[in-house]
RODO-2510 file (C-alpha; in nm, 4 decimals, decimal comma):
residues 366
     n   res          X          Y          Z
     1     m     0,8070   -13,4937     1,0296
     2     r     1,0388   -13,5392     0,7202
     3     t     0,8097   -13,5702     0,4884
     4     l     0,5982   -13,2419     0,6087
     5     f     0,8954   -13,0208     0,6313
     6     s     1,0239   -13,1007     0,3189
     7     r     0,7250   -13,0205     0,1474
     8     a     0,6882   -12,6972     0,2515
     9     i     1,0017   -12,5399     0,1574
    10     q     0,9378   -12,6392    -0,2103
    11     v     0,7962   -12,3565    -0,3483
    12     d     0,6892   -12,3451    -0,6758
    13     p     0,9197   -12,1375    -0,8929
    14     s     0,6518   -11,8962    -1,0622
    15     f     0,5981   -11,7786    -0,6935
    16     h     0,8782   -11,6238    -0,6865
    17     i     0,9058   -11,4985    -1,0308
    18     g     0,4804   -11,3353    -0,9402
    19     l     0,6168   -11,1567    -0,6340
    20     g     0,9288   -11,0390    -0,7695
    21     l     0,7320   -10,8563    -1,0468
    22     i     0,4802   -10,7509    -0,7689
    23     v     0,7715   -10,5953    -0,5569
    24     i     0,8947   -10,4432    -0,9018
    25     l     0,5420   -10,2509    -1,0126
    26     a     0,4978   -10,1277    -0,6166
    27     v     0,8669    -9,9902    -0,6522
    28     a     0,8165    -9,8089    -1,0022
    29     e     0,5006    -9,7266    -0,9197
    30     v     0,5803    -9,5490    -0,5995
    31     f     0,9233    -9,3765    -0,8522
    32     f     0,6918    -9,2710    -1,1179
    33     a     0,4355    -9,1336    -0,8678
    34     t     0,7113    -8,9575    -0,6239
    35     s     0,8622    -8,7729    -0,9471
    36     y     0,4820    -8,6540    -1,0727
    37     y     0,4565    -8,4820    -0,7443
    38     v     0,8197    -8,3334    -0,6793
    39     g     0,7966    -8,2241    -1,0805
    40     r     0,4595    -8,0353    -0,9615
    41     a     0,5880    -7,8604    -0,6784
    42     r     0,8941    -7,7088    -0,8751
    43     a     0,6855    -7,6011    -1,1556
    44     a     0,4412    -7,4473    -0,8701
    45     r     0,7726    -7,2726    -0,7288
    46     a     0,8619    -7,1351    -1,0476
    47     s     0,5131    -7,0137    -1,1623
    48     a     0,5002    -6,8577    -0,8349
    49     q     0,9116    -6,7137    -0,8122
    50     a     0,7656    -6,5890    -1,2198
    51     v     0,4489    -6,4456    -1,1033
    52     a     0,6336    -6,2678    -0,7781
    53     g     0,8954    -6,0968    -1,0567
    54     t     0,6367    -5,9598    -1,2881
    55     i     0,4356    -5,8117    -0,9938
    56     a     0,8200    -5,6243    -0,8640
    57     r     0,8619    -5,4803    -1,2220
    58     v     0,5178    -5,3564    -1,2961
    59     a     0,5235    -5,1983    -0,9170
    60     a     0,8551    -5,0456    -0,9296
    61     p     0,7176    -4,8030    -1,2792
    62     s     0,4170    -4,6825    -1,1036
    63     v     0,5586    -4,4857    -0,7889
    64     p     0,7956    -4,2752    -0,9961
    65     s     0,4643    -4,2253    -1,1602
    66     q     0,2857    -4,1662    -0,9148
    67     t     0,5153    -3,9153    -0,7832
    68     a     0,5986    -3,7497    -1,0754
    69     a     0,2736    -3,6605    -1,1802
    70     p     0,2068    -3,3941    -0,9371
    71     a     0,5451    -3,2308    -1,0728
    72     p     0,4212    -3,0914    -1,3891
    73     v     0,1106    -2,9578    -1,2130
    74     q     0,2913    -2,7511    -0,9716
    75     a     0,4944    -2,5882    -1,2597
    76     a     0,1597    -2,5408    -1,4124
    77     v    -0,0242    -2,3682    -1,0732
    78     s     0,3092    -2,1447    -0,9416
    79     p     0,3396    -1,9381    -1,1456
    80     a    -0,0184    -1,8900    -1,2037
    81     a    -0,0132    -1,8303    -0,8511
    82     a     0,2682    -1,5937    -0,7925
    83     v     0,1643    -1,3655    -1,0351
    84     p    -0,1624    -1,2036    -0,8905
    85     a     0,0622    -1,2356    -0,5518
    86     a     0,3016    -0,9933    -0,7098
    87     s     0,0605    -0,7345    -0,9220
    88     p    -0,1363    -0,6034    -0,6187
    89     s     0,1542    -0,5823    -0,4414
    90     l     0,3831    -0,3474    -0,6959
    91     v     0,0710    -0,1367    -0,7102
    92     d     0,0555    -0,0396    -0,3852
    93     q     0,4077     0,0156    -0,3003
    94     l     0,3856     0,2683    -0,6099
    95     l     0,0722     0,3931    -0,4676
    96     r     0,2470     0,4700    -0,1265
    97     e     0,5234     0,6370    -0,2837
    98     g     0,2539     0,8569    -0,5232
    99     i     0,1304     1,0110    -0,2383
   100     e     0,4530     1,0229    -0,0205
   101     l     0,5797     1,2294    -0,2649
   102     r     0,2722     1,4202    -0,3471
   103     d     0,2874     1,5053     0,0263
   104     r     0,6411     1,6391    -0,0192
   105     g     0,5461     1,8630    -0,2723
   106     d     0,7069     1,6891    -0,4976
   107     t     0,3708     1,6143    -0,7999
   108     t     0,5631     1,5487    -1,0545
   109     n     0,7197     1,2257    -0,9644
   110     a     0,4005     1,1633    -0,7574
   111     l     0,1690     1,1755    -1,1440
   112     a     0,4856     0,9297    -1,2345
   113     r     0,4341     0,6732    -0,9529
   114     l     0,0297     0,7113    -1,0022
   115     q     0,0520     0,6620    -1,3750
   116     e     0,3002     0,3644    -1,2853
   117     a    -0,0016     0,2003    -1,1158
   118     l    -0,2194     0,2864    -1,3362
   119     d    -0,0231     0,1068    -1,6182
   120     s    -0,0776    -0,2203    -1,4385
   121     e    -0,4560    -0,1725    -1,3048
   122     p    -0,6437     0,1300    -1,5129
   123     t    -0,9448     0,0716    -1,3469
   124     n    -0,8110     0,0757    -0,9477
   125     p    -0,9962     0,3832    -0,7713
   126     a    -0,7311     0,3862    -0,4742
   127     v    -0,5523     0,4730    -0,7991
   128     l    -0,7643     0,6946    -0,9848
   129     e    -0,8284     0,9072    -0,6241
   130     e    -0,5255     0,9655    -0,5687
   131     m    -0,4386     1,0829    -0,9034
   132     a    -0,6816     1,3225    -0,9509
   133     k    -0,6046     1,4557    -0,5375
   134     t    -0,2825     1,5364    -0,7257
   135     y    -0,4138     1,7120    -1,0280
   136     e    -0,6162     1,8975    -0,7503
   137     s    -0,3305     2,0326    -0,5559
   138     m    -0,1244     2,1428    -0,8711
   139     q    -0,4774     2,3211    -0,9708
   140     l    -0,5147     2,1048    -1,2998
   141     l    -0,8447     2,1055    -1,2376
   142     d    -0,9604     2,0321    -1,5893
   143     r    -0,7085     1,6873    -1,5358
   144     a    -0,8439     1,6278    -1,2138
   145     n    -1,2427     1,6440    -1,3169
   146     d    -1,1472     1,3614    -1,5898
   147     v    -1,0267     1,1665    -1,3436
   148     w    -1,3362     1,2093    -1,1592
   149     r    -1,5917     1,1141    -1,3977
   150     k    -1,3678     0,8085    -1,4858
   151     l    -1,4514     0,7036    -1,1386
   152     q    -1,8314     0,8326    -1,1589
   153     e    -1,8804     0,5873    -1,4332
   154     m    -1,7004     0,3337    -1,2736
   155     g    -2,0529     0,3044    -1,0555
   156     p    -2,0822     0,1782    -0,7316
   157     s    -1,8013    -0,0846    -0,7861
   158     a    -1,5880     0,1755    -0,7196
   159     g    -1,6634     0,1926    -0,3311
   160     a    -1,5805     0,5488    -0,1443
   161     a    -1,3681     0,7364    -0,4534
   162     y    -1,7517     0,6820    -0,6172
   163     e    -1,9050     0,8666    -0,3626
   164     l    -1,6369     1,1345    -0,3299
   165     a    -1,6560     1,1651    -0,6797
   166     n    -2,0032     1,2290    -0,7087
   167     q    -1,9328     1,5255    -0,4578
   168     r    -1,6165     1,6809    -0,6201
   169     l    -1,8543     1,7056    -0,9496
   170     k    -2,1360     1,8223    -0,7884
   171     l    -1,9787     2,1015    -0,5809
   172     g    -1,6983     2,1806    -0,8724
   173     v    -1,4405     2,2786    -0,6318
   174     p    -1,0632     2,2339    -0,6322
   175     t    -1,0364     2,1182    -0,3074
   176     p    -1,1311     1,8424    -0,1486
   177     g    -1,4401     2,0262     0,0389
   178     t    -1,5048     2,2334     0,2644
   179     a    -1,3134     2,2936     0,5887
   180     e    -1,6572     2,1965     0,8252
   181     s    -1,6443     1,8534     0,6257
   182     a    -1,2729     1,7600     0,6348
   183     i    -1,3511     1,8043     1,0199
   184     a    -1,6360     1,5822     0,9791
   185     s    -1,4583     1,3002     0,7682
   186     s    -1,2836     1,0459     0,9332
   187     s    -0,9841     1,0474     1,1096
   188     t    -0,8135     0,8162     0,8630
   189     e    -0,8857     1,0516     0,5635
   190     a    -0,7352     1,3450     0,7529
   191     a    -0,4531     1,1880     0,8528
   192     e    -0,3705     1,0765     0,4445
   193     h    -0,4750     1,3966     0,2873
   194     k    -0,4111     1,7556     0,4417
   195     d    -0,5481     1,9738     0,1496
   196     i    -0,9322     2,0914     0,2270
   197     g    -1,1535     2,3466     0,0220
   198     g    -1,2958     2,6901     0,1216
   199     n    -1,5472     2,8396    -0,0738
   200     p    -1,7754     2,5711    -0,1915
   201     e    -1,9179     2,8003    -0,4672
   202     g    -1,6425     2,7672    -0,6412
   203     s    -1,2399     2,9033    -0,5537
   204     v    -1,0359     3,1674    -0,7278
   205     m    -0,7802     3,0515    -0,5911
   206     g    -0,5406     2,7417    -0,3951
   207     i    -0,2214     2,6182    -0,2413
   208     a    -0,0196     2,4696    -0,5639
   209     e     0,2297     2,3092    -0,3222
   210     v     0,4649     2,3317    -0,0398
   211     k     0,7999     2,3104     0,0036
   212     t     0,9449     2,2523     0,3307
   213     t     1,3561     2,3541     0,3999
   214     e     1,5374     2,3182     0,7046
   215     t     1,8898     2,5382     0,6825
   216     p     2,1382     2,4354     1,0375
   217     n     2,2042     2,7360     1,2317
   218     p     2,4384     2,7544     1,5263
   219     d     2,2783     3,0376     1,7029
   220     a     1,8783     2,8842     1,6958
   221     e     1,7629     2,5360     1,7755
   222     k     1,4728     2,5003     1,4721
   223     n     1,5824     2,7320     1,1403
   224     m     1,3072     2,6524     0,8977
   225     a     1,1304     2,7727     0,5975
   226     l     0,8025     2,7125     0,3802
   227     q     0,8171     2,7544     0,0149
   228     i     0,4246     2,7952    -0,0676
   229     g     0,3141     2,7721    -0,3970
   230     i     0,0095     3,0180    -0,4370
   231     k    -0,1841     2,9591    -0,7280
   232     k    -0,5032     3,1364    -0,9268
   233     q    -0,7655     2,9535    -1,1206
   234     p    -0,7035     2,9463    -1,5140
   235     g    -0,8944     3,1813    -1,6535
   236     a    -0,9431     3,4128    -1,2968
   237     t    -0,8709     3,8250    -1,2332
   238     i    -0,7150     3,8658    -0,8997
   239     d    -0,6967     4,1924    -0,7704
   240     h    -0,3610     4,1604    -0,5057
   241     d    -0,5327     4,3937    -0,2783
   242     k    -0,8108     4,1438    -0,1833
   243     v    -0,5287     3,8531    -0,1098
   244     r    -0,4837     3,7561     0,2323
   245     i    -0,2452     3,4772     0,3095
   246     v    -0,2387     3,3826     0,6874
   247     v     0,0630     3,1035     0,8008
   248     k     0,0412     2,9772     1,1367
   249     f     0,3078     2,7164     1,3035
   250     y     0,2318     2,5043     1,6357
   251     d     0,3959     2,4210     1,8972
   252     t     0,3789     2,1314     2,1261
   253     v     0,4651     2,2699     2,5013
   254     g     0,5846     1,9110     2,7394
   255     d     0,4769     1,7288     2,4403
   256     k     0,1387     1,7115     2,4441
   257     d     0,0131     2,0294     2,4988
   258     i    -0,0318     2,1932     2,1663
   259     k    -0,0234     2,5952     2,1733
   260     l     0,0966     2,8591     1,8834
   261     t     0,4111     2,9245     1,8539
   262     d     0,6563     3,1664     2,0385
   263     a     0,9174     3,1557     1,7901
   264     d     0,9740     3,4392     1,5525
   265     v     0,8062     3,4211     1,1815
   266     n     0,8679     3,6401     0,8882
   267     y     0,7965     3,6128     0,5112
   268     e     0,9263     3,6948     0,2059
   269     w     0,8014     3,6786    -0,1613
   270     l     1,0042     3,4993    -0,3547
   271     t     0,8495     3,6380    -0,6487
   272     t     0,8645     3,9952    -0,7954
   273     k     0,5352     4,1417    -0,8285
   274     h     0,3064     3,8792    -0,6387
   275     d    -0,0121     4,0291    -0,8326
   276     w    -0,0542     3,7089    -1,0583
   277     a    -0,0757     3,8976    -1,3277
   278     e     0,2680     3,7418    -1,4815
   279     a     0,3442     3,4722    -1,3098
   280     n     0,0866     3,1691    -1,1645
   281     p     0,1878     3,0398    -0,8961
   282     e     0,3159     3,3243    -0,6887
   283     v     0,5902     3,1924    -0,4223
   284     l     0,5583     3,2962    -0,0738
   285     a     0,8601     3,2040     0,1468
   286     v     0,7779     3,2025     0,5294
   287     k     1,0677     3,1131     0,8332
   288     y     1,0362     2,9930     1,1182
   289     v     1,3219     3,0652     1,3916
   290     r     1,3625     2,9276     1,7376
   291     a     1,6414     3,0969     1,9156
   292     k     1,8562     2,8536     2,1823
   293     t     1,7542     3,1571     2,3861
   294     g     1,5723     3,4454     2,4845
   295     g     1,2916     3,6121     2,7323
   296     a     0,9436     3,5730     2,8076
   297     s     0,6893     3,6035     2,6552
   298     s     0,3011     3,6424     2,7139
   299     d     0,0401     3,3927     2,6562
   300     s    -0,1785     3,7111     2,4451
   301     s     0,1565     3,8136     2,2560
   302     l     0,1557     3,4626     2,1272
   303     a    -0,2205     3,4714     1,9515
   304     e     0,0103     3,7017     1,6939
   305     t     0,2830     3,5136     1,6210
   306     a     0,1656     3,4300     1,2785
   307     a     0,2502     3,5901     0,8995
   308     t    -0,0169     3,7620     0,7583
   309     v     0,0166     3,8640     0,4366
   310     r    -0,0886     4,0843     0,2062
   311     p     0,1083     4,1001    -0,1037
   312     g     0,0189     4,5140    -0,1375
   313     q     0,2109     4,5689     0,2016
   314     k     0,5825     4,5187     0,2690
   315     a     0,7362     4,1631     0,4657
   316     r     0,6650     4,1686     0,8091
   317     g     0,6298     3,8919     1,0533
   318     a     0,5982     3,8898     1,4198
   319     k     0,8133     3,7706     1,6979
   320     g     0,7887     3,6004     1,9874
   321     s     0,9904     3,4745     2,2442
   322     a     1,2113     3,1324     2,3595
   323     a     1,1104     3,1513     2,7276
   324     d     1,0043     2,7587     2,7211
   325     s     1,2050     2,7170     2,4313
   326     g     1,3644     2,3385     2,6578
   327     r     0,9806     2,2584     2,6585
   328     r     0,8568     2,3757     2,3354
   329     k     0,9128     2,1971     2,0173
   330     y     0,7799     2,2466     1,6671
   331     l     0,4946     2,0540     1,5562
   332     g     0,3570     2,2036     1,2290
   333     y     0,1583     2,4814     1,0211
   334     i    -0,1614     2,5626     0,8497
   335     i    -0,1720     2,7490     0,5480
   336     q    -0,4945     2,9563     0,5113
   337     i    -0,5436     3,1605     0,2211
   338     y    -0,8672     3,4549     0,1074
   339     y    -0,9533     3,6236    -0,1325
   340     d    -1,2703     3,8741    -0,0864
   341     d    -1,2650     3,7920     0,3076
   342     e    -1,3878     3,4447     0,1685
   343     l    -1,1753     3,1412     0,2507
   344     q    -0,9911     2,9253    -0,0466
   345     a    -0,8329     2,6884     0,0298
   346     v    -0,6061     2,5232     0,3233
   347     q    -0,3371     2,3228     0,3486
   348     a    -0,1730     2,1550     0,7054
   349     e     0,0761     1,9252     0,8444
   350     p     0,0257     1,7116     1,0136
   351     s    -0,3479     1,7397     0,9327
   352     r    -0,5164     1,6980     1,3050
   353     l    -0,4178     2,0204     1,3565
   354     l    -0,7167     2,0910     1,1304
   355     q    -0,9520     1,9679     1,3505
   356     l    -0,7642     2,1010     1,6947
   357     f    -0,7772     2,4934     1,5286
   358     p    -1,0292     2,5168     1,2467
   359     p    -1,0375     2,7673     0,9796
   360     s    -1,3075     3,0704     0,9857
   361     k    -1,4462     3,1184     0,6626
   362     s    -1,3899     3,4502     0,6514
   363     t    -1,1963     3,6972     0,7738
   364     s    -1,4814     3,8835     0,9386
   365     a    -1,5459     3,6050     1,1383
   366     r    -1,2089     3,6102     1,3038
***
């Protein structure tokens, strides 16, 4: 037993050396392997951080570049879009002002507004049409015809203005058509334009302008006057004995019926000779006075309540009564100019009176 144990404990020294070398090599291999993989992991993390930083730096400027791109586009487009939107608005406003001024009798300023509109849009059919009608209301027929020809040259693209220009140039009349054509025209056109013509073969007289003035009067509910400029055609010779001017005033009764007025109506020539030999136009003033109190009047007397003027006669007028003045209110007027018993020109305010009370084409038909 001793012998065997003693031999077992005795180990060769080379065995220990070899075993130690193996352990050392194993530890070294584990160390180097660990160092290798740890190094690769750190390198991977570093490259990932570098890549993320690069992406973040690239993405950061891309956002403002995308949002900033539309800015110059908007700056370039919006002024261009604003110009056409403003231009028609200005022209429409000038057109409305021109028509309103002409309807009030201020034809000079009306032409100025319409010319300003034409400066912006020289081929606007609506502006050209109103320009021609304004010249007609001033009896400047040569200028009116020049504008009508311009519309005619524009052709069907001018729309209704082209058809109207053809009619004006074909008929050769200074006023916008006959009484029948005005009554048959659309209600919109009739509401906007209150002048109609008389003689389809060519008028020798016309209405230059009508001015309305109202003077306060403590004894009257309504005290107003019309100043009517009556003009002859260029080159025409007028026999004042053949001239007849009829001015009719109308009232609303009970806010629904329309009747010839029962107020006092009289006239006065503001020009001296009213023979169209020295002055053109001659100016006639026709007054409408509704007293606050008065007696009764018959319906038959109302038919005579109009100023029927012959230049060779003395001023006279018709007198009515204010029996129902509390129910009556002034509505408007119709002016009719006759020469040699033929209707020459008509003007009404409001224009719907022409549809309710169409004028006779001749005095013999009245």
